[in-house]
ZAVO-95040 format. One line per 8 residues: number of its first residue (from 1); for each residue x, y, z of C-alpha. Coordinates in steps of 0.5 Angstrom, whole numbers. Layout:
REM residues N
NUM = X,Y,Z  ...
This chain:
REM residues 282
1 = -256,-150,262  -249,-150,261  -245,-145,265  -241,-139,261  -234,-139,260  -230,-133,263  -223,-131,260  -218,-127,263
9 = -211,-126,260  -205,-122,260  -205,-123,252  -208,-117,250  -212,-117,244  -207,-114,239  -205,-121,236  -209,-128,235
17 = -208,-131,242  -215,-130,245  -218,-131,239  -215,-138,238  -217,-140,245  -224,-138,244  -224,-143,237  -221,-149,241
25 = -227,-148,246  -232,-148,240  -229,-154,237  -230,-157,243  -237,-155,244  -240,-149,239  -246,-148,244  -241,-145,250
33 = -242,-138,251  -235,-134,252  -234,-128,255  -228,-123,256  -226,-121,263  -220,-118,261  -214,-118,257  -210,-113,260
41 = -208,-116,266  -200,-113,267  -195,-118,264  -193,-124,268  -196,-121,275  -201,-127,278  -202,-121,284  -206,-117,278
49 = -209,-123,276  -212,-125,283  -214,-118,285  -218,-118,278  -221,-125,280  -223,-123,287  -226,-116,284  -230,-120,279
57 = -233,-127,281  -238,-125,286  -242,-122,280  -242,-128,276  -247,-134,277  -244,-139,281  -242,-145,277  -239,-140,272
65 = -232,-143,269  -227,-138,269  -221,-138,265  -215,-134,268  -208,-134,264  -203,-130,267  -197,-135,266  -190,-133,266
73 = -188,-140,268  -191,-143,263  -188,-150,261  -185,-151,267  -187,-155,273  -192,-150,276  -198,-154,277  -204,-153,271
81 = -210,-153,275  -218,-152,276  -220,-150,283  -227,-151,285  -229,-145,290  -234,-146,296  -240,-143,292  -239,-147,286
89 = -235,-143,281  -229,-146,278  -223,-143,276  -218,-146,271  -211,-143,272  -204,-144,273  -203,-145,280  -198,-139,281
97 = -201,-134,286  -207,-132,282  -212,-136,287  -209,-132,293  -215,-127,294  -221,-132,292  -218,-137,297  -219,-132,303
105 = -225,-129,300  -230,-135,297  -226,-141,299  -223,-146,296  -227,-153,297  -222,-157,292  -217,-157,287  -214,-161,282
113 = -208,-161,277  -210,-162,270  -208,-169,267  -204,-167,261  -205,-174,258  -212,-174,258  -214,-166,258  -210,-163,253
121 = -212,-160,246  -208,-163,240  -206,-157,236  -202,-158,229  -196,-158,233  -194,-159,240  -191,-153,244  -190,-152,251
129 = -191,-144,251  -199,-144,249  -202,-147,255  -208,-142,255  -210,-145,249  -208,-152,249  -209,-153,256  -213,-148,260
137 = -218,-146,255  -219,-154,252  -220,-156,260  -225,-151,261  -229,-153,255  -229,-160,257  -231,-158,264  -237,-153,262
145 = -239,-158,257  -240,-164,261  -235,-168,257  -231,-169,263  -233,-169,271  -229,-165,276  -226,-171,278  -223,-173,271
153 = -219,-166,271  -214,-170,274  -211,-172,281  -213,-167,287  -208,-164,291  -208,-161,298  -212,-154,298  -206,-151,303
161 = -201,-153,298  -204,-147,293  -199,-142,291  -200,-135,295  -198,-128,293  -194,-126,299  -196,-119,298  -203,-121,300
169 = -200,-121,307  -198,-114,307  -202,-111,313  -203,-103,313  -199,-100,319  -204,-96,323  -203,-91,329  -209,-87,330
177 = -211,-84,324  -204,-85,320  -204,-91,316  -197,-93,312  -199,-98,306  -197,-99,299  -200,-98,292  -203,-104,291
185 = -205,-103,283  -207,-98,278  -212,-98,273  -209,-96,267  -215,-94,263  -217,-89,268  -211,-88,272  -213,-89,279
193 = -209,-92,284  -212,-97,289  -208,-97,296  -207,-104,301  -213,-102,306  -220,-103,305  -226,-98,305  -229,-101,312
201 = -222,-101,315  -221,-94,313  -227,-91,315  -227,-95,322  -221,-90,324  -226,-84,324  -225,-82,316  -231,-79,314
209 = -233,-76,307  -231,-69,307  -224,-70,311  -218,-67,308  -213,-72,308  -205,-71,308  -203,-76,302  -195,-78,301
217 = -193,-83,296  -186,-85,295  -182,-89,290  -176,-93,293  -176,-88,299  -177,-81,294  -183,-77,295  -187,-77,288
225 = -194,-74,291  -195,-70,297  -202,-66,297  -208,-65,302  -213,-69,298  -221,-69,300  -224,-76,302  -230,-75,298
233 = -236,-80,296  -234,-80,288  -231,-76,283  -236,-70,282  -235,-67,289  -228,-64,287  -226,-60,281  -224,-63,274
241 = -217,-64,274  -217,-65,282  -214,-71,286  -219,-74,290  -219,-80,295  -225,-85,295  -228,-91,297  -227,-96,291
249 = -231,-101,288  -226,-106,289  -227,-105,296  -220,-102,297  -219,-94,298  -217,-91,292  -214,-84,289  -216,-81,282
257 = -217,-75,279  -223,-72,277  -224,-73,269  -217,-74,269  -211,-80,269  -208,-79,276  -202,-84,274  -200,-80,268
265 = -201,-73,271  -197,-75,277  -192,-80,274  -194,-85,280  -194,-93,279  -196,-98,283  -192,-105,286  -189,-106,292
273 = -184,-101,291  -189,-96,292  -191,-94,299  -196,-89,301  -197,-85,308  -204,-82,310  -206,-78,315  -212,-74,317
281 = -211,-66,317  -214,-63,324
C-alpha cells in the first residue's frame, strides 16, 4: 500500500496553488491519496509550520509523506530537503526551521537535499518561485509512488546542520507558581492562544483545575489583558463569553473565550513581542 501525502502550506485556498500541487502529484501517480493538513499557516512563518507539523504528525500512520511549504526563501540558497523521521515518516520541506519541533520530539534519522536536476517537475516555463509545485510536491510524489528511493532524493547532509527556529529555545521563567513566558501562537479560526509552557510543566508547579490564575499579557511592554482567569478542564466550565485557561490539545497551556474569539475580543496577537505573566491567586 502506498503512503498517503499530507499537504501543509501558507498558500490559502483562495487561488490555484494548492490545486496545482495536487495536480502534479496526480500526474506522477494518479493512485496516490492526497490530504490537506492546513493551508492557512501564518504567511512566511516556519515557526508556525513547525508547531503545526509537531501537533499533527503523531496522528498519522508512520511512513506518511508530509509536504510542508512555508518558504519565504524560495529560490534562494536555502536547502530543499526530505527528512526521514525516526518513526519512518517523511517530511518534504524547505530546511528553514520547519523541522525544529520534529527534530526534538520524534527525531530525524537522516536528511537529504533534493537534487533539482533529477527530481524537479518540468513545468511549462521554469520559474524559481513555486517550489511547492515543481520541487516539493513533485519529489514527494516520486517518493510515495516508489519511483525513487529515499537515497535517490539527493545527497545526505548532517542532521546537526538542520536549521532551527530560535524560538524553540525560549524557556519559561519560573519562580514558585509564577511563570513568565510568551504567546507562542494563536488559532485564527477560534481565536485561542497558546503559551510557551507545556501542560505537564504547568501542572507540576501545583496548578489544579479550579484554581484562579492572574493572567497579564503585554505587547512590547504595554499591558493588553490583565484579569483573574479560572484554570479549568474545558470551555464549558465558565460562562459563555468568559475567558478560560486550560490544557490545550497541542500540549501547551492555552487561553480562550467560551464560545468566543479571545484574540478578537481582547485585541491580543502572538509572537515574540507578546509576553505573558501567570500567577496563582491565593
